[in-house]
N, C-alpha and C positions, 0 to 999 in steps of 0.2 A: 387617476388623473393622467391626462394625455401628456407624454413626455415630448419635449421639443429639443432639438439639437441646434446649436448655434455654430456657424462657421465664421470666424472672424477673418475677413479678407481685407487687405490694405491696398489701396490704390494711391499712387503718388504721381503728380505731374510736376515737371521741372519748370519753374518760372512762369511768367504770364503769357509767353508767346507760343505755347504749345500748339502745334498744328492739328489738323484733322484729316482723316482719310475715310472716304466713303466707299464701301464695297457692298456687293450682294452675295449672299450665301443661301444655299437651299435649306429649307426647314426639313428636318429629319422626321417625316411623318411615320415612316416604318418603325423607327425606334419608339416614337410616342405611342403607336398602337400596341407595340409589344409591352411597353411599360404601363399601359393603362391610362396615360395622361391624355390620350386622344381616343375618342370613340367614333366608330364609323357605322353608318347604315347604308345599304345598297338596295335599291329597288329597280327592277327585280334583281335577285342575287346573281352574281357572275357564275358561269359554268365552272364546276370544280372549286368553288369558293376561292377564286384566283385574285382577290383584292390585293394580295401582297405584290402581285406582278405590276400593279399600278404605281407602286412607290419604291421599286427596287433599284432605281437609277438607270435602268436599261430600257430604252424605248422599243427594243426589239423582242421583249417578252410581253405577251398580250394577256389582257383580261377580256374574255369573249362572252358575248350574248348573241348567239347566231339566230335566235328565234324571235327577237323583238327589235323594234327600231328606236327605243328610248331607254336610257339608263340614268339614274339619279344617285349621286354619291353625296352624302352629307357627313361632314367631319365636325365633331364637337371637341374643341380644344378646352379641356377642363381648366387650364391655367391661362386661357386667353392666347391670342396669337396676333402678331403684327406682321403683315407682309406687304410687299410693294409690286410683286410680279407673280403672275400665274401663267404657267406654260402647259400646253397639252400636246400630245402626240398620238394621233389616231392612225389606224391602218385603213380606215375607210374615209371617204368624204362625208361631210355632214355639217351640222351646226352645234355650237356650244353656248351655254348660258352660265354665268357665274353670279351667285347671290350670297350676301352675307347678312348677319344679324347678331345682336348680342343675346337674344333669347329665341328659343325654338318657336314660341308662339308668334313672335314678330316675323320669323322666317316663313311660317306657314300662312300667316294672314297678310304678309307683305305690308306691315305697319310698324310704327315706332322706329326702332333702330334699323329697320330693313333697308338694304341698298342692293340694287341690281347693277353690277359692274360691267357685265357683258350680256348682251341681249341677242341671242340666236346668231352669233357671228359665224360666218362660213369658214370652215377649216379644210385644208387639203388632206390628201392621204399621204402617209409616210413622210410627214414634214411637221416641224414644230409650228405652232401658232401660239401667240402670247399676248398678254395685256400687262402694261406697266402703268401704275398710278401712284399718287402720293400715298405714303404708308397708311394702311388700313388696320385698325385695331378692332378685333371682334372676337366672338366665341364660336360662331357657327359659320361654316363655309360650305356652300352647296354647288356642285357641278352637275349640270344636266346636259347630256349629249343625245343628239337625235340624228338618225340617218333617214332623211325624208324620201329617199329613192327606193329603198328596199329594206327588208329585215336584215339585221346584223349590225351590231356595234362592237368594234374591236379597238380597245383603248390600250395603247402601249405604255403611256406614262402621263402622270399628272404631277406637276411640280409647283410648289409654292416657294417663293424666294423672299427673304427679308433684306431690306436695305439697312446697313449698319453704318453709323457714323462713329468711327473709331477715334478715341481721344487720348489714349495712353497705353502704357505697357504695365503689366503686373508681373512682378518677380516672385517666384515661389520655388521651394517651400518658404513660407513667410513666417517670421522674419528669418533671414539666413543666419545659421549658427554653425560654427565649426570649432575644432580644437587645433592647437598649434601643431604644425607639421602634417596636417591631413586636409583633404579637400572634399568639396561638395559640389555636384553638378547642379547649377541653377537652371531653371526653366522659365519660360515667358509665355504669358497669355495676353491676348488683346483685350482692351477695355473699351466698351462703347459708351455713348453719352447717357445711357441709363444705368451705368455701373455694372453691366453684365460682363461676364468673362467668356472669351471665345478662344479656340485653339489658334496658335500663331500660324497662319497660312500664307503670309505675304512673302514675296520673293526678295524683298528688301533685306539685305544682311543686317545683323545686329552688331553694334559696337559697344563693348563693355569697358567700364572703368571703376576703380576704387579710389576713394579720397585719400586714405592714409595707407601707403604701401608698407609702413612699418608694422601694421596690424594684420593686413591681409593683402593678397594679390589675386588677380583674376586673369584667366587666359582669354584668348580671342573667342573661344567657344563657350565661355560662361562657367568655367570651372573655378570655384572660389577656394583658395588655400589659406589657412590660418598661418600667420607668422609669429605673432605674440599676443598674449591676452590683451583685450581692449575692445574699443568700439570704433566703428567707422561707417561709411555708407557705400553701397554699391549702386552704380548708375548704368542704365542701358538706354540706347536709342537706336532707331533705325538709321541706316547709312545715309538716307535722304534727310535725316533730322526732322521728319514729320511727326514721329511719335517717340515718346521717351517715358522713363519711369525710374524710380529709385527705391531703395529699401535700407533700413538700418541693419548693420552687421554686428554680431557679437562673436568675439573669439574668447572662449572660456576653457578652463582646464578640462572639464568634462561635463556632461549633462545627460539626463534621461527625460523621455517624454512624460507628460503628466498622465496618470492613470485614469481610465474611464470610471464612471460610476458603477457601483455594484448592481447587477441585475439578478433579482430573485426569480428562479425558475421553479414553478410548481409541478411536481412530478407525481403521477399516479403509478404505483408499483404493482405489477402483476407477477405472481409466483406460480410456476407450474412445477410443483414439488410435493405431490400428494403422498399421503401414507399408503404404502403398498404392502407393508408387512403389519397387518392388523394385530397379530399376536404380540409382537414386540413394539407396536406403535412406532415403526420406523418409516421415515420418508425416503425418497429416492436417494438424496445425497448421503444419507446415513448408511444406506445399504452398500454404497460403493466407497465410502470414506472420502467423499468429495467435500468441497468447501461449503460451509453453511451460507446460503445466499444473503442472510441478514448480516453476517460478518462482512461479506464482500461489499454490500451496500454501504455500510458504515465506513469502510476504508475508502470507497470511491468518493463519497461525499467530501471527505477531508482532502483526498487527492485533488479533486477539482478545485476546491478553494485555494489550494497551494499553487497548482500549476497555472491557474488563470490569474494569479496575483490578486485574487479577491474580486474580480469583476463579474464572476458567475457564482451564485450561491444556490445550488440545487437544494430544494426542500421537498421531502416526501410528504404529500398532503393527504394521500389515501393509499391503503394497502388492500389488495385482493389476494388472499391466501386461502383458496378454497378448492373444491373438487372439480371446478370447471376447467376443461382441457380444450385448447383451441388448435392443437395439432391434429391434422386430418390425414387419414390413410385412405387413398382412393376416394377422396372427397367426403368421407364420413369422419366426424370428430371422434377421436379416441376416447375411450372410457378409462377409468382408473383400473379396472380389471385388465384391459388391454395393455396398459402401461406395466402392470405387475407382471404380465407374461414376458415382456421384453426386458424388464429391468430386474427381474429376480436372477441373481448371479448363477444359480444352479441350472437355469434353463439355457444359458450360453446363447442367447438370442439377441444380444446387444451389438457386440463387435463382430467384425468380419466383413470387410468391404466386398470380398469376392465369394462370400458364403451366402448362397441364395436363402432369402427369407429373414436374415438378420435385419435389425432396424437400420444399421449403417448401410447395408446393401440396398434396402428399400428406399432410403433417403438419397444416398450419394450416387448409386448406379442406376437404379430403376426410376428415380424421380417421382415416386408415388407418395411421398410424405411432404405435405405443405402446411403452412401455418395460416389459419383463417383470421386475418386481421379485422375484417368486417364483423365477423361473429363476435370477436372480443369487444370491439367498439359498441356493438349492439347490446351485449350483455351488461356492460358497465356504463352505458350512456356517455361514452367518451366524446361523441360528436357534440352533444349539448354542452357538456362541461368545457370543452375547448372553445366553443363559440362564445360562451359566457365569460371566459377567463378564469373559471374555477381550476382548470389545469392548463399547463403549457405543453406537456409532453408525457409520454408513457415509457416506462422502463419495464421490460419483461426479463425475468431470470428464469431460465428453463433448463431442461435436461439436454444432453447432446442429441443431435440428429432430429431436432424438433421441427425442422422445416422453416426456421426463421432466417431472415437476412440479418446481417450485423446491424443495419439501420434501415428504416423504411420511412418514406415520406408519403403522407396521405393528404388529400384535399384537392380542390378544383384547380389550383395552380401548382401542383406538385411537380417535381422534376427529379432527375437522377440523384439519389441519396445513397450511393454505393449499392443501389438496387433499382429496378424499374419502378416508376411512381405508380401510386394508386390514385387515380383522378375521379373514379366513378362512384365514390362513396358519397351519396347525396346528402348525408346528414352533417357534413363538415362544410363550414363557410371559410375556415382558416386552414392553414397548414398544420398538420399534426405529425410530429416526429416520434417514431417508435424504435427504441433500442432493443435489440435481441441478443441477450447475453446468456452464457452457458456456465453454470456453476461447477462444471467439471474443470474449467479453466480458472485462472487467477486474475489479479488486478491488472497485470501487464497486458494480458490479452483483451481485457475490457477496455482499457485506454486505447489500445491498438484499434479496436473497432470504432471507437469514438473518433479516432484520428482520421479514419476513412470518411466519416461524416463531415469532419472539418474540411478535408480535401474537396469533397463534393460541393460543399457550400461555397468555398472560395473560387473554385473552378467556375461555378455558375455566376458568381458575383463579377468576376473579371471577363467571363465569356471566352476565355482561352487559357490553355495550359501547355505551353511549348517552351521549355526552359532554355533552348538554344536560339530563341527568336532574336533577331538583330536589334529590336527595340522592345526588350522584355518589360512586361508589367510587373508590379510589385510582387504578386503571387509567384510569377515565374522566377523572379530573382530569389525569393525566399527559399524555393524548393530546388535550387540548383545544386548539383553534386559535382565533385571533381571529375568523375568518370565521363560525364557528358560535356562539361566545360572546364577543361584542365586549367587550374589556377584560379578558377572563378566560382568555387563552391561558396554557398552561403549556409543554410541550415539543413537542407535536405527534405525528404518526404517521409511518410510513415514507414515505408519499406526500406528506403535507402538513406543511411546517414551520409554526411558530407563526404566521407572517405570510403563509402561502401562500393563494393564491386559486384554485389549480387543481392537478391532479396534477403532481408532479415540479417544483413551482415553487420550486426551490432557489435561484434567482438573484434573487428578488423583493427589491427595495430598500425596500419599504414598511416604515416603522417602526411597531412595535406595543409595547404594554405586555405583559410576560410575568412569570409566577411561576416561571420555570424554575430560577432560582438556589436555590430552597428545597429542591430534590430532593437536594442533598448532605447534608441533615439528616434525610431520611425515617426514621421517619414524622412528624417534627416539621415540618409544613408551615405555615410562617409566612406572613404577609401581605406579605412583602418582594417588591417588583416592580422591574423595570428595563426601560428602553426600548432596543430594538435592532432591527436588520434582518439581512439575510443576511450582512453583514460578520462576524457572529458565527461563521459556518462557512465563510468565504472564498467564499461565494456559489457553491459547487460541490457536485456530487452526493456525491463522496467526503468532502468536508468536513462535509456535513450528516450523513452516515451515522456518521462518527466522533463528532460532537457529540451526536447523538441517543442512540447506544449508551452513551456515557459518562454520560448522565443516568439510565440505567436503574438503579433501586435495586440495590445490591450489598452490603447490610449484614447485620449479625447481627440475630437476633430474628424475632418474628412480630407482625403487626399485623392485628387483626380477621380472624384465621383464615388469613392468607396470609403466607408467608415474606417478610421484608424483602429477601431476595436473590432477585430475579426471574430472574436468570440460571439458577438451578437448575431452574426450571420448563421452560426452553427446552432444557436438556441432559439432564435426567432427571426427567420430570414425575412419575412414580410415586414416586421418592425424595423429591421436594419435598413432595408431598402427605403422605407418611408422616411426614416430619419435622415438618410443620406441625401434625399432629394427635397425634403419638405421645406426646410428653412435655410435660407442663406442670408446672413447679416453682413452687409458690406460697410467698410469704414474708409472714409477719405481722410488721409493724414497729410493735409496740406494746410497747416495752420497759418502760413503766411499769406494765403489766398484771401483777399478782402471780400470775395464773393460768398464765403461761408457765413451762415447766419451767426448771430451773437447769443441767441437764446434757444430754449427748447422749442421744437416744432413737431406737431403731430399732424400728418397729412390725412386727407380723406382716403379711405380704402379704394382700391381699384381692382376689378370692376365693381360697381355698386349700382343696382342690385347684383348679386353674384349667385352662382350655383355650380359646384359647391366650393370653389377655390377663389380666394381673393388675396390681395397684398396690402400690407400696412407699412408705410414708410414714416420714419421719424428721425429727428436730429438731436444729438446730444452735444451741447456746446463745450462741456468740460467733463473730465472724468467724474462719473456720478453713479450712484446706485439707483437703478430704475426698476420699475415694475410695470409690465404690460399685461393686461388681462381683459377678458371678455365676459359680459354679463347679459342675461336675458331681461325681458321687460319687467320681471318681478324683482330684479335686483340681485338675483342669484348668480354667482360666478359659475360660468360653464367651462371656462378654460383659462388657466394661467399660462400665458405664452412665454414669459421670461421674468426672472427676478435675479438681480445681480449687478455687478459693476460693469460699466462699458466705458471705453475711451471716447474721446471726441470724434464725432463723425456722423454721417448718414447711415442709417440701418434700415433694412427691409425685411419684413417677416411675411412668410407665406402661410396662410391659414386655411385649413381644410374643414369645412362645415358639413361634411357628408354624414356625420353622426347626429346632426341637430335637425330639428323641425323647421319648417318655413316660418319666417317672421322677422321682427325687428330685434336687433342685438346692439349692444353698446360696447365699444372698446375704449379703455382708459389707460393713459400713460401717466405715471406718477414718478417724480424724481425731486429730491430736495424739497423746495417749497413750491414746486410746479405740479399742476395736475390739470389734465384736459381730457374730455370725453367726447367721442364722436359716435354717430349713429350709422348703422349699416343694415342692409335688408337682404335676407336670404330668401330666394324664390326657387322652389323646386317644382 
């Protein structure tokens, strides 16, 4: 069953006389292309595949076609788009045409939903040309540019802008919660007339107020401080009084964020630990007195359950403990006999970094030992198994100097995973993570390796890792250490604890001030601090790994576009990204507003027909347990969108039908004694 994440977002407008502000903002096409929510086709392709130059915000970077006089760019917005202005900047004189349609067939045939907004309009060189119209909602936008005088089309920038009618302010984290004597920095986003959130970009200053100063106070910059336990409301408005918002405030003795659901992760285990002493039937680990990999696995499974607070449950679903070896020397896979040569202690050919010919020398100095990830996946059909969901990832326990990275990410969209990505394994449709552990080492080192995987995942999720940044993101705050930001340490990173002065400084007794305790409430990061040293984690490597992982956010919800459960990014990055963006449920908490409906309402989905994304909007008149689900024409349920209690308000669900076939589907809302069904059409 496809999992859906709900983000409960509250919007409040004060009184009946709330004003409106109309602004225009550019649509971030580059981000949409990167995220896969926008698809682009260019005919003919630009030189050096320079489409990114068209949407980089800089008209002085060009996308060039020196050998043709016409180019056609078609953008497919999978979630639809509404724009009111299109601007183009060319380095050559010529003409441009702009066309839109809801469906590609309409665009190609100039029929149905097709519109031509600009028809061969002449544009100058090195100057903006633009069109402004009433807002257009569509799925396909096509720009055709022609140079009628000579070959050569040079496009500096194409910009689409949306006109927003702003109606209010949204305060977050929502609802604000603090403890007495400590404060929380509140933030504000703009709310438009479609209940969408936007960054606050107005120059209009904000004015803050709290109803009951005996419960909480607030500074002119929005820092909320608890005074005594109780409830009140915080209010904010622009200095011009054109926009405002409010939110309920709770001051409590303490609280923790609600834990995310448990995610079962299906693991395929591969062991490189063959019998090399046939006389005594001894495996490599037994020859050297190292850890039994099965014992290590048992310990790690329990460690992960504990340190993830139960949000991750790794389960071994298949084991490959055979004579297949995927470590290669000079490109040739090693045999068991070859391993016996290096791992028989009497031969003295294992250790010795500077001793020519030892396995350590071949691996670490000469670089001739590599692990063949593709051969392993071929042998055990891991590509098919990952694509089908039979496995989620692979753990390999191997001998030292086996050529493995600590963690490796494979798949078409792979990225740095504490190792260079493998993107050219064509049997994978999804990301596949492979852990490379060494049974010469213990549990602490294994967790350490997984920690680097977590760091890679969160670095990629936030797109930046600069702990001294003037406006740090949550990941940058989490990993701050006192050495880099004196007095501003939080939890630290895998190598550096909060008080660390160098790599692996887990036994440092230096006392520092840290904000680490606040992470149990994430995203409510208060200003609570405490002084401690390595006694916090028993001054040991394993102790620090456990302490660090337990601080990783493992909670419900989304904050600033990233899940509050960071563990999901480490175990299924693509699923985490999908959940973070797939579904936003908005709630309007203005019960005194007579314009709110009095009964349940289920709106027609938009767009309809759709391919593959559509939106369903519904209204809940009072706190109710609701069920929203989708059926095919046979009456079979194909997706449960949501079941559970919701407060009063409008809610919107984004549905992705990319896994379904074309045809008619029905969506049904049930609540109390209410039930309504509507029809929608998926056309691919």
